[in-house]
PDB file of N, CA, C, O and CB in Angstrom:
ATOM      1  N   MET A   1       1.064  -1.124  -0.136  1.00  0.00           N
ATOM      2  CA  MET A   1      -0.404  -0.074   0.070  1.00  0.00           C
ATOM      3  C   MET A   1       0.655   1.118   0.099  1.00  0.00           C
ATOM      4  O   MET A   1       1.668   1.036   0.793  1.00  0.00           O
ATOM      5  CB  MET A   1      -1.684  -0.275   1.838  1.00  0.00           C
ATOM      6  N   ALA A   2       0.388   2.159  -0.639  1.00  0.00           N
ATOM      7  CA  ALA A   2       1.480   3.200  -1.057  1.00  0.00           C
ATOM      8  C   ALA A   2       1.153   4.498   0.346  1.00  0.00           C
ATOM      9  O   ALA A   2       0.046   5.036   0.373  1.00  0.00           O
ATOM     10  CB  ALA A   2       1.109   3.904  -3.078  1.00  0.00           C
ATOM     11  N   ARG A   3       2.049   4.808   1.239  1.00  0.00           N
ATOM     12  CA  ARG A   3       1.939   5.654   1.961  1.00  0.00           C
ATOM     13  C   ARG A   3       1.475   7.065   1.210  1.00  0.00           C
ATOM     14  O   ARG A   3       1.886   7.523   0.144  1.00  0.00           O
ATOM     15  CB  ARG A   3       3.092   5.616   2.639  1.00  0.00           C
ATOM     16  N   ARG A   4       0.427   7.627   2.177  1.00  0.00           N
ATOM     17  CA  ARG A   4       0.094   9.195   1.859  1.00  0.00           C
ATOM     18  C   ARG A   4       1.242  10.561   1.931  1.00  0.00           C
ATOM     19  O   ARG A   4       1.992  11.035   2.784  1.00  0.00           O
ATOM     20  CB  ARG A   4      -1.034   9.546   2.953  1.00  0.00           C
ATOM     21  N   LYS A   5       0.899  10.837   0.598  1.00  0.00           N
ATOM     22  CA  LYS A   5       1.950  12.065   0.654  1.00  0.00           C
ATOM     23  C   LYS A   5       1.284  13.211   0.629  1.00  0.00           C
ATOM     24  O   LYS A   5       0.093  13.324   0.338  1.00  0.00           O
ATOM     25  CB  LYS A   5       2.963  12.150  -0.480  1.00  0.00           C
ATOM     26  N   LEU A   6       2.349  14.461   1.062  1.00  0.00           N
ATOM     27  CA  LEU A   6       1.676  15.456   1.464  1.00  0.00           C
ATOM     28  C   LEU A   6       2.027  16.436   0.273  1.00  0.00           C
ATOM     29  O   LEU A   6       3.060  16.305  -0.384  1.00  0.00           O
ATOM     30  CB  LEU A   6       2.024  15.876   2.925  1.00  0.00           C
ATOM     31  N   SER A   7       1.120  17.397   0.049  1.00  0.00           N
ATOM     32  CA  SER A   7       1.416  18.530  -1.213  1.00  0.00           C
ATOM     33  C   SER A   7       2.366  19.477  -0.778  1.00  0.00           C
ATOM     34  O   SER A   7       2.025  19.986   0.290  1.00  0.00           O
ATOM     35  CB  SER A   7       0.087  19.435  -1.701  1.00  0.00           C
ATOM     36  N   THR A   8       3.626  19.969  -1.303  1.00  0.00           N
ATOM     37  CA  THR A   8       4.595  21.348  -0.956  1.00  0.00           C
ATOM     38  C   THR A   8       4.656  21.779  -2.146  1.00  0.00           C
ATOM     39  O   THR A   8       4.165  21.252  -3.144  1.00  0.00           O
ATOM     40  CB  THR A   8       6.156  21.213  -0.310  1.00  0.00           C
ATOM     41  N   THR A   9       5.542  23.202  -2.042  1.00  0.00           N
ATOM     42  CA  THR A   9       5.918  23.926  -2.935  1.00  0.00           C
ATOM     43  C   THR A   9       7.585  23.845  -2.615  1.00  0.00           C
ATOM     44  O   THR A   9       8.029  23.651  -1.483  1.00  0.00           O
ATOM     45  CB  THR A   9       5.138  25.319  -2.894  1.00  0.00           C
ATOM     46  N   ILE A  10       8.174  23.976  -3.467  1.00  0.00           N
ATOM     47  CA  ILE A  10       9.590  23.824  -3.501  1.00  0.00           C
ATOM     48  C   ILE A  10      10.172  25.013  -4.523  1.00  0.00           C
ATOM     49  O   ILE A  10       9.487  25.452  -5.447  1.00  0.00           O
ATOM     50  CB  ILE A  10       9.967  22.263  -4.000  1.00  0.00           C
ATOM     51  N   TYR A  11      11.213  25.366  -4.302  1.00  0.00           N
ATOM     52  CA  TYR A  11      11.830  26.441  -5.923  1.00  0.00           C
ATOM     53  C   TYR A  11      13.202  25.608  -5.904  1.00  0.00           C
ATOM     54  O   TYR A  11      13.771  25.114  -4.931  1.00  0.00           O
ATOM     55  CB  TYR A  11      12.214  28.805  -5.696  1.00  0.00           C
ATOM     56  N   ILE A  12      13.558  25.594  -7.215  1.00  0.00           N
ATOM     57  CA  ILE A  12      14.829  25.157  -7.541  1.00  0.00           C
ATOM     58  C   ILE A  12      15.433  25.838  -8.815  1.00  0.00           C
ATOM     59  O   ILE A  12      14.672  26.327  -9.650  1.00  0.00           O
ATOM     60  CB  ILE A  12      14.772  23.712  -7.695  1.00  0.00           C
ATOM     61  N   THR A  13      16.872  25.877  -8.982  1.00  0.00           N
ATOM     62  CA  THR A  13      17.215  26.754 -10.021  1.00  0.00           C
ATOM     63  C   THR A  13      16.679  26.087 -10.970  1.00  0.00           C
ATOM     64  O   THR A  13      16.045  25.040 -10.833  1.00  0.00           O
ATOM     65  CB  THR A  13      18.589  27.099 -10.239  1.00  0.00           C
ATOM     66  N   PRO A  14      17.005  26.908 -12.422  1.00  0.00           N
ATOM     67  CA  PRO A  14      16.699  26.369 -13.803  1.00  0.00           C
ATOM     68  C   PRO A  14      17.569  25.083 -13.976  1.00  0.00           C
ATOM     69  O   PRO A  14      17.233  23.982 -14.413  1.00  0.00           O
ATOM     70  CB  PRO A  14      17.035  27.488 -14.995  1.00  0.00           C
ATOM     71  N   GLU A  15      18.857  25.548 -13.487  1.00  0.00           N
ATOM     72  CA  GLU A  15      19.612  24.266 -13.707  1.00  0.00           C
ATOM     73  C   GLU A  15      19.106  22.858 -13.116  1.00  0.00           C
ATOM     74  O   GLU A  15      18.905  21.842 -13.781  1.00  0.00           O
ATOM     75  CB  GLU A  15      20.937  24.494 -13.155  1.00  0.00           C
ATOM     76  N   GLN A  16      18.959  22.994 -11.865  1.00  0.00           N
ATOM     77  CA  GLN A  16      18.300  22.267 -11.397  1.00  0.00           C
ATOM     78  C   GLN A  16      17.369  21.060 -12.060  1.00  0.00           C
ATOM     79  O   GLN A  16      17.571  19.854 -12.198  1.00  0.00           O
ATOM     80  CB  GLN A  16      17.820  23.016 -10.842  1.00  0.00           C
ATOM     81  N   SER A  17      16.023  22.110 -12.480  1.00  0.00           N
ATOM     82  CA  SER A  17      14.891  21.884 -13.326  1.00  0.00           C
ATOM     83  C   SER A  17      15.084  21.062 -14.624  1.00  0.00           C
ATOM     84  O   SER A  17      14.395  20.173 -15.123  1.00  0.00           O
ATOM     85  CB  SER A  17      14.377  23.151 -13.672  1.00  0.00           C
ATOM     86  N   GLU A  18      15.936  21.489 -14.908  1.00  0.00           N
ATOM     87  CA  GLU A  18      16.583  20.675 -16.602  1.00  0.00           C
ATOM     88  C   GLU A  18      17.570  19.464 -16.113  1.00  0.00           C
ATOM     89  O   GLU A  18      17.152  18.368 -16.486  1.00  0.00           O
ATOM     90  CB  GLU A  18      17.844  22.027 -17.841  1.00  0.00           C
ATOM     91  N   ARG A  19      18.736  19.418 -15.391  1.00  0.00           N
ATOM     92  CA  ARG A  19      19.095  18.081 -14.834  1.00  0.00           C
ATOM     93  C   ARG A  19      18.248  17.157 -14.448  1.00  0.00           C
ATOM     94  O   ARG A  19      18.436  16.007 -14.847  1.00  0.00           O
ATOM     95  CB  ARG A  19      19.757  18.176 -13.873  1.00  0.00           C
ATOM     96  N   LEU A  20      17.201  17.436 -13.641  1.00  0.00           N
ATOM     97  CA  LEU A  20      16.120  16.555 -13.344  1.00  0.00           C
ATOM     98  C   LEU A  20      15.345  16.062 -14.337  1.00  0.00           C
ATOM     99  O   LEU A  20      15.098  14.856 -14.381  1.00  0.00           O
ATOM    100  CB  LEU A  20      15.331  17.080 -12.551  1.00  0.00           C
ATOM    101  N   ARG A  21      14.787  17.074 -15.404  1.00  0.00           N
ATOM    102  CA  ARG A  21      14.198  16.385 -16.619  1.00  0.00           C
ATOM    103  C   ARG A  21      15.116  15.605 -17.687  1.00  0.00           C
ATOM    104  O   ARG A  21      14.665  14.784 -18.485  1.00  0.00           O
ATOM    105  CB  ARG A  21      13.491  17.432 -17.369  1.00  0.00           C
ATOM    106  N   VAL A  22      16.349  15.944 -17.597  1.00  0.00           N
ATOM    107  CA  VAL A  22      16.864  14.745 -18.247  1.00  0.00           C
ATOM    108  C   VAL A  22      17.311  13.844 -17.564  1.00  0.00           C
ATOM    109  O   VAL A  22      17.614  12.916 -18.314  1.00  0.00           O
ATOM    110  CB  VAL A  22      17.734  14.925 -19.027  1.00  0.00           C
ATOM    111  N   LEU A  23      17.511  13.621 -16.578  1.00  0.00           N
ATOM    112  CA  LEU A  23      17.442  12.423 -15.580  1.00  0.00           C
ATOM    113  C   LEU A  23      16.047  11.598 -15.813  1.00  0.00           C
ATOM    114  O   LEU A  23      15.950  10.391 -16.035  1.00  0.00           O
ATOM    115  CB  LEU A  23      17.516  13.010 -13.947  1.00  0.00           C
ATOM    116  N   HIS A  24      14.936  12.610 -15.699  1.00  0.00           N
ATOM    117  CA  HIS A  24      13.950  11.823 -16.185  1.00  0.00           C
ATOM    118  C   HIS A  24      13.625  11.383 -17.428  1.00  0.00           C
ATOM    119  O   HIS A  24      13.066  10.318 -17.692  1.00  0.00           O
ATOM    120  CB  HIS A  24      13.121  12.235 -15.893  1.00  0.00           C
ATOM    121  N   ASP A  25      13.846  11.900 -17.895  1.00  0.00           N
ATOM    122  CA  ASP A  25      13.812  11.302 -19.622  1.00  0.00           C
ATOM    123  C   ASP A  25      14.898   9.884 -19.762  1.00  0.00           C
ATOM    124  O   ASP A  25      14.771   8.779 -20.290  1.00  0.00           O
ATOM    125  CB  ASP A  25      14.584  12.823 -20.933  1.00  0.00           C
ATOM    126  N   ARG A  26      15.850  10.475 -19.099  1.00  0.00           N
ATOM    127  CA  ARG A  26      16.539   8.934 -19.317  1.00  0.00           C
ATOM    128  C   ARG A  26      16.316   7.710 -18.691  1.00  0.00           C
ATOM    129  O   ARG A  26      16.524   6.596 -19.170  1.00  0.00           O
ATOM    130  CB  ARG A  26      17.771   8.943 -19.087  1.00  0.00           C
ATOM    131  N   THR A  27      15.856   8.001 -17.533  1.00  0.00           N
ATOM    132  CA  THR A  27      15.043   7.049 -16.292  1.00  0.00           C
ATOM    133  C   THR A  27      13.835   6.459 -16.433  1.00  0.00           C
ATOM    134  O   THR A  27      13.613   5.250 -16.380  1.00  0.00           O
ATOM    135  CB  THR A  27      14.730   7.767 -15.119  1.00  0.00           C
ATOM    136  N   LYS A  28      13.035   7.353 -16.618  1.00  0.00           N
ATOM    137  CA  LYS A  28      11.382   7.383 -16.896  1.00  0.00           C
ATOM    138  C   LYS A  28      11.012   7.417 -15.099  1.00  0.00           C
ATOM    139  O   LYS A  28       9.841   7.218 -14.774  1.00  0.00           O
ATOM    140  CB  LYS A  28      10.607   5.590 -17.999  1.00  0.00           C
ATOM    141  N   VAL A  29      11.880   7.630 -14.194  1.00  0.00           N
ATOM    142  CA  VAL A  29      11.573   7.820 -12.611  1.00  0.00           C
ATOM    143  C   VAL A  29      10.963   9.107 -12.355  1.00  0.00           C
ATOM    144  O   VAL A  29      11.713  10.062 -12.554  1.00  0.00           O
ATOM    145  CB  VAL A  29      12.886   7.748 -11.687  1.00  0.00           C
ATOM    146  N   PRO A  30       9.695   9.392 -11.932  1.00  0.00           N
ATOM    147  CA  PRO A  30       9.373  11.015 -11.722  1.00  0.00           C
ATOM    148  C   PRO A  30      10.371  11.401 -10.776  1.00  0.00           C
ATOM    149  O   PRO A  30      11.126  10.849  -9.975  1.00  0.00           O
ATOM    150  CB  PRO A  30       7.803  11.429 -11.096  1.00  0.00           C
ATOM    151  N   VAL A  31       9.960  13.116 -11.357  1.00  0.00           N
ATOM    152  CA  VAL A  31      11.089  13.953 -10.620  1.00  0.00           C
ATOM    153  C   VAL A  31      10.807  13.848  -9.427  1.00  0.00           C
ATOM    154  O   VAL A  31      11.698  13.767  -8.581  1.00  0.00           O
ATOM    155  CB  VAL A  31      11.256  15.392 -10.914  1.00  0.00           C
ATOM    156  N   SER A  32       9.227  13.822  -9.046  1.00  0.00           N
ATOM    157  CA  SER A  32       9.134  13.749  -7.422  1.00  0.00           C
ATOM    158  C   SER A  32      10.106  12.535  -6.436  1.00  0.00           C
ATOM    159  O   SER A  32      10.623  12.647  -5.324  1.00  0.00           O
ATOM    160  CB  SER A  32       7.448  13.391  -7.139  1.00  0.00           C
ATOM    161  N   VAL A  33      10.066  11.511  -7.306  1.00  0.00           N
ATOM    162  CA  VAL A  33      10.599  10.473  -6.552  1.00  0.00           C
ATOM    163  C   VAL A  33      12.270  10.923  -6.422  1.00  0.00           C
ATOM    164  O   VAL A  33      12.854  10.659  -5.371  1.00  0.00           O
ATOM    165  CB  VAL A  33      10.275   8.947  -7.345  1.00  0.00           C
ATOM    166  N   PHE A  34      12.819  11.443  -7.269  1.00  0.00           N
ATOM    167  CA  PHE A  34      14.450  12.103  -7.312  1.00  0.00           C
ATOM    168  C   PHE A  34      14.044  12.825  -6.040  1.00  0.00           C
ATOM    169  O   PHE A  34      14.561  12.372  -5.019  1.00  0.00           O
ATOM    170  CB  PHE A  34      15.087  13.287  -8.865  1.00  0.00           C
ATOM    171  N   ILE A  35      13.102  14.010  -5.875  1.00  0.00           N
ATOM    172  CA  ILE A  35      13.011  15.053  -5.055  1.00  0.00           C
ATOM    173  C   ILE A  35      13.080  14.423  -3.401  1.00  0.00           C
ATOM    174  O   ILE A  35      13.816  14.733  -2.464  1.00  0.00           O
ATOM    175  CB  ILE A  35      11.615  15.866  -5.474  1.00  0.00           C
ATOM    176  N   ARG A  36      12.158  13.579  -3.495  1.00  0.00           N
ATOM    177  CA  ARG A  36      11.690  12.831  -2.174  1.00  0.00           C
ATOM    178  C   ARG A  36      13.164  12.100  -1.355  1.00  0.00           C
ATOM    179  O   ARG A  36      13.564  12.305  -0.209  1.00  0.00           O
ATOM    180  CB  ARG A  36      10.421  11.443  -2.709  1.00  0.00           C
ATOM    181  N   GLU A  37      13.871  11.006  -2.662  1.00  0.00           N
ATOM    182  CA  GLU A  37      14.669  10.804  -2.507  1.00  0.00           C
ATOM    183  C   GLU A  37      15.996  11.617  -1.912  1.00  0.00           C
ATOM    184  O   GLU A  37      16.659  11.162  -0.980  1.00  0.00           O
ATOM    185  CB  GLU A  37      14.548  10.408  -3.274  1.00  0.00           C
ATOM    186  N   GLY A  38      16.247  12.672  -2.466  1.00  0.00           N
ATOM    187  CA  GLY A  38      16.874  13.942  -2.119  1.00  0.00           C
ATOM    188  C   GLY A  38      16.680  14.074  -0.476  1.00  0.00           C
ATOM    189  O   GLY A  38      17.475  13.745   0.404  1.00  0.00           O
ATOM    190  N   ILE A  39      15.857  14.442  -0.399  1.00  0.00           N
ATOM    191  CA  ILE A  39      14.810  14.428   1.012  1.00  0.00           C
ATOM    192  C   ILE A  39      15.473  13.764   2.051  1.00  0.00           C
ATOM    193  O   ILE A  39      16.061  14.310   2.984  1.00  0.00           O
ATOM    194  CB  ILE A  39      13.319  13.599   0.841  1.00  0.00           C
ATOM    195  N   ASP A  40      15.365  12.666   1.869  1.00  0.00           N
ATOM    196  CA  ASP A  40      15.688  11.124   2.595  1.00  0.00           C
ATOM    197  C   ASP A  40      17.282  11.392   3.040  1.00  0.00           C
ATOM    198  O   ASP A  40      17.485  11.225   4.242  1.00  0.00           O
ATOM    199  CB  ASP A  40      15.523   9.512   1.285  1.00  0.00           C
ATOM    200  N   LEU A  41      18.282  11.730   2.344  1.00  0.00           N
ATOM    201  CA  LEU A  41      19.532  11.769   2.223  1.00  0.00           C
ATOM    202  C   LEU A  41      19.832  12.814   3.245  1.00  0.00           C
ATOM    203  O   LEU A  41      20.385  12.580   4.320  1.00  0.00           O
ATOM    204  CB  LEU A  41      19.982  11.993   0.847  1.00  0.00           C
ATOM    205  N   VAL A  42      19.421  13.999   2.829  1.00  0.00           N
ATOM    206  CA  VAL A  42      19.456  14.993   3.945  1.00  0.00           C
ATOM    207  C   VAL A  42      19.028  14.622   5.103  1.00  0.00           C
ATOM    208  O   VAL A  42      19.853  14.720   6.011  1.00  0.00           O
ATOM    209  CB  VAL A  42      18.796  16.059   3.714  1.00  0.00           C
ATOM    210  N   LEU A  43      17.583  14.065   5.474  1.00  0.00           N
ATOM    211  CA  LEU A  43      17.013  13.529   6.995  1.00  0.00           C
ATOM    212  C   LEU A  43      18.302  12.610   7.466  1.00  0.00           C
ATOM    213  O   LEU A  43      18.989  12.926   8.437  1.00  0.00           O
ATOM    214  CB  LEU A  43      15.324  12.421   6.897  1.00  0.00           C
ATOM    215  N   ALA A  44      18.457  11.876   6.963  1.00  0.00           N
ATOM    216  CA  ALA A  44      19.476  10.839   7.268  1.00  0.00           C
ATOM    217  C   ALA A  44      21.099  11.674   7.719  1.00  0.00           C
ATOM    218  O   ALA A  44      21.856  11.235   8.584  1.00  0.00           O
ATOM    219  CB  ALA A  44      19.598   9.777   5.723  1.00  0.00           C
ATOM    220  N   LYS A  45      21.268  12.521   7.163  1.00  0.00           N
ATOM    221  CA  LYS A  45      22.701  13.102   6.982  1.00  0.00           C
ATOM    222  C   LYS A  45      22.541  14.009   8.365  1.00  0.00           C
ATOM    223  O   LYS A  45      23.677  14.276   8.757  1.00  0.00           O
ATOM    224  CB  LYS A  45      23.037  14.081   5.319  1.00  0.00           C
ATOM    225  N   TYR A  46      21.459  14.618   9.308  1.00  0.00           N
ATOM    226  CA  TYR A  46      21.233  15.453  10.132  1.00  0.00           C
ATOM    227  C   TYR A  46      20.795  14.955  11.160  1.00  0.00           C
ATOM    228  O   TYR A  46      20.841  15.518  12.254  1.00  0.00           O
ATOM    229  CB  TYR A  46      20.602  16.270   9.765  1.00  0.00           C
ATOM    230  N   ASP A  47      20.195  13.566  10.900  1.00  0.00           N
ATOM    231  CA  ASP A  47      19.583  12.880  11.896  1.00  0.00           C
ATOM    232  C   ASP A  47      20.202  12.923  13.499  1.00  0.00           C
ATOM    233  O   ASP A  47      19.443  12.651  14.429  1.00  0.00           O
ATOM    234  CB  ASP A  47      19.565  11.537  11.363  1.00  0.00           C
ATOM    235  N   HIS A  48      21.205  13.176  13.675  1.00  0.00           N
ATOM    236  CA  HIS A  48      21.917  13.458  14.863  1.00  0.00           C
ATOM    237  C   HIS A  48      21.437  14.975  15.341  1.00  0.00           C
ATOM    238  O   HIS A  48      21.777  15.209  16.500  1.00  0.00           O
ATOM    239  CB  HIS A  48      23.552  13.328  14.572  1.00  0.00           C
ATOM    240  N   MET A  49      20.693  16.088  14.667  1.00  0.00           N
ATOM    241  CA  MET A  49      20.355  16.820  15.382  1.00  0.00           C
ATOM    242  C   MET A  49      18.922  17.202  15.473  1.00  0.00           C
ATOM    243  O   MET A  49      18.381  18.302  15.358  1.00  0.00           O
ATOM    244  CB  MET A  49      21.059  17.609  15.204  1.00  0.00           C
ATOM    245  N   VAL A  50      18.452  16.042  15.705  1.00  0.00           N
ATOM    246  CA  VAL A  50      17.205  15.623  16.268  1.00  0.00           C
ATOM    247  C   VAL A  50      16.740  14.541  17.191  1.00  0.00           C
ATOM    248  O   VAL A  50      15.942  13.607  17.118  1.00  0.00           O
ATOM    249  CB  VAL A  50      16.619  15.451  15.417  1.00  0.00           C
ATOM    250  N   PRO A  51      17.500  15.004  18.031  1.00  0.00           N
ATOM    251  CA  PRO A  51      17.798  13.989  19.107  1.00  0.00           C
ATOM    252  C   PRO A  51      16.098  13.773  20.010  1.00  0.00           C
ATOM    253  O   PRO A  51      15.265  14.591  20.401  1.00  0.00           O
ATOM    254  CB  PRO A  51      19.285  14.751  20.272  1.00  0.00           C
ATOM    255  N   GLY A  52      16.183  12.104  20.058  1.00  0.00           N
ATOM    256  CA  GLY A  52      14.865  11.606  21.026  1.00  0.00           C
ATOM    257  C   GLY A  52      14.137  11.214  19.726  1.00  0.00           C
ATOM    258  O   GLY A  52      13.142  10.492  19.796  1.00  0.00           O
ATOM    259  N   GLN A  53      14.614  11.679  18.497  1.00  0.00           N
ATOM    260  CA  GLN A  53      13.469  10.862  17.570  1.00  0.00           C
ATOM    261  C   GLN A  53      13.877   9.470  16.810  1.00  0.00           C
ATOM    262  O   GLN A  53      15.031   9.213  16.468  1.00  0.00           O
ATOM    263  CB  GLN A  53      12.990  11.878  16.331  1.00  0.00           C
ATOM    264  N   ALA A  54      12.907   8.729  16.629  1.00  0.00           N
ATOM    265  CA  ALA A  54      13.036   7.551  16.406  1.00  0.00           C
ATOM    266  C   ALA A  54      13.694   7.535  14.711  1.00  0.00           C
ATOM    267  O   ALA A  54      13.097   8.272  13.927  1.00  0.00           O
ATOM    268  CB  ALA A  54      11.591   6.848  16.744  1.00  0.00           C
ATOM    269  N   PRO A  55      14.696   6.854  14.246  1.00  0.00           N
ATOM    270  CA  PRO A  55      15.149   7.199  12.625  1.00  0.00           C
ATOM    271  C   PRO A  55      13.732   7.476  11.580  1.00  0.00           C
ATOM    272  O   PRO A  55      12.585   7.032  11.632  1.00  0.00           O
ATOM    273  CB  PRO A  55      16.120   5.632  11.913  1.00  0.00           C
ATOM    274  N   LEU A  56      14.146   8.043  11.013  1.00  0.00           N
ATOM    275  CA  LEU A  56      13.035   8.109   9.878  1.00  0.00           C
ATOM    276  C   LEU A  56      12.898   6.402   9.298  1.00  0.00           C
ATOM    277  O   LEU A  56      11.890   5.696   9.344  1.00  0.00           O
ATOM    278  CB  LEU A  56      13.630   9.355   8.435  1.00  0.00           C
ATOM    279  N   LEU A  57      14.416   6.004   8.697  1.00  0.00           N
ATOM    280  CA  LEU A  57      14.366   4.986   7.578  1.00  0.00           C
ATOM    281  C   LEU A  57      15.437   4.068   8.522  1.00  0.00           C
ATOM    282  O   LEU A  57      16.601   4.367   8.258  1.00  0.00           O
ATOM    283  CB  LEU A  57      14.918   5.576   5.770  1.00  0.00           C
ATOM    284  N   PRO A  58      15.337   3.253   9.331  1.00  0.00           N
ATOM    285  CA  PRO A  58      15.992   2.387   9.716  1.00  0.00           C
ATOM    286  C   PRO A  58      16.801   1.840   9.146  1.00  0.00           C
ATOM    287  O   PRO A  58      17.953   1.901   9.576  1.00  0.00           O
ATOM    288  CB  PRO A  58      15.517   1.793  10.043  1.00  0.00           C
ATOM    289  N   ASP A  59      16.557   1.226   8.168  1.00  0.00           N
ATOM    290  CA  ASP A  59      17.107   0.430   6.830  1.00  0.00           C
ATOM    291  C   ASP A  59      18.453   1.371   5.743  1.00  0.00           C
ATOM    292  O   ASP A  59      19.227   0.834   4.951  1.00  0.00           O
ATOM    293  CB  ASP A  59      15.453   0.170   5.733  1.00  0.00           C
ATOM    294  N   MET A  60      18.364   2.666   6.025  1.00  0.00           N
ATOM    295  CA  MET A  60      19.171   3.942   5.344  1.00  0.00           C
ATOM    296  C   MET A  60      20.224   3.997   6.171  1.00  0.00           C
ATOM    297  O   MET A  60      20.160   4.156   7.390  1.00  0.00           O
ATOM    298  CB  MET A  60      18.424   5.444   5.267  1.00  0.00           C
ATOM    299  N   LYS A  61      21.822   3.784   5.106  1.00  0.00           N
ATOM    300  CA  LYS A  61      22.747   4.072   5.521  1.00  0.00           C
ATOM    301  C   LYS A  61      22.948   5.740   5.455  1.00  0.00           C
ATOM    302  O   LYS A  61      22.446   6.506   4.632  1.00  0.00           O
ATOM    303  CB  LYS A  61      23.579   3.249   4.928  1.00  0.00           C
ATOM    304  N   GLU A  62      23.834   6.063   6.574  1.00  0.00           N
ATOM    305  CA  GLU A  62      24.097   7.421   6.139  1.00  0.00           C
ATOM    306  C   GLU A  62      25.024   7.890   5.006  1.00  0.00           C
ATOM    307  O   GLU A  62      25.880   7.035   4.778  1.00  0.00           O
ATOM    308  CB  GLU A  62      24.523   8.000   7.167  1.00  0.00           C
ATOM    309  N   PRO A  63      25.120   8.938   4.253  1.00  0.00           N
ATOM    310  CA  PRO A  63      25.476   8.992   3.037  1.00  0.00           C
ATOM    311  C   PRO A  63      27.172   9.391   3.806  1.00  0.00           C
ATOM    312  O   PRO A  63      27.535   9.896   4.869  1.00  0.00           O
ATOM    313  CB  PRO A  63      24.454  10.168   1.902  1.00  0.00           C
ATOM    314  N   LYS A  64      27.836   8.855   2.628  1.00  0.00           N
ATOM    315  CA  LYS A  64      29.254   9.273   3.404  1.00  0.00           C
ATOM    316  C   LYS A  64      29.590  10.859   2.946  1.00  0.00           C
ATOM    317  O   LYS A  64      29.054  11.210   1.895  1.00  0.00           O
ATOM    318  CB  LYS A  64      30.707   8.124   2.863  1.00  0.00           C
ATOM    319  N   GLY A  65      30.421  11.839   3.635  1.00  0.00           N
ATOM    320  CA  GLY A  65      31.000  12.976   3.857  1.00  0.00           C
ATOM    321  C   GLY A  65      30.409  13.917   3.854  1.00  0.00           C
ATOM    322  O   GLY A  65      30.963  14.995   4.065  1.00  0.00           O
TER     323      GLY A  65
END
């Protein structure tokens, strides 16, 4: 069963938009999926800044760097 998603507005640069469009054209993966994956990476990277919270994605490895 798909998880419920909330609608939000984000602002990206024209260059980011173009690169995401090209990535979508090549992979057929929706841009929204790439944006959610990017958010997950940021949340995992800064997980230590939200003390007392359960991990958002327990099986996700912390990105290097």
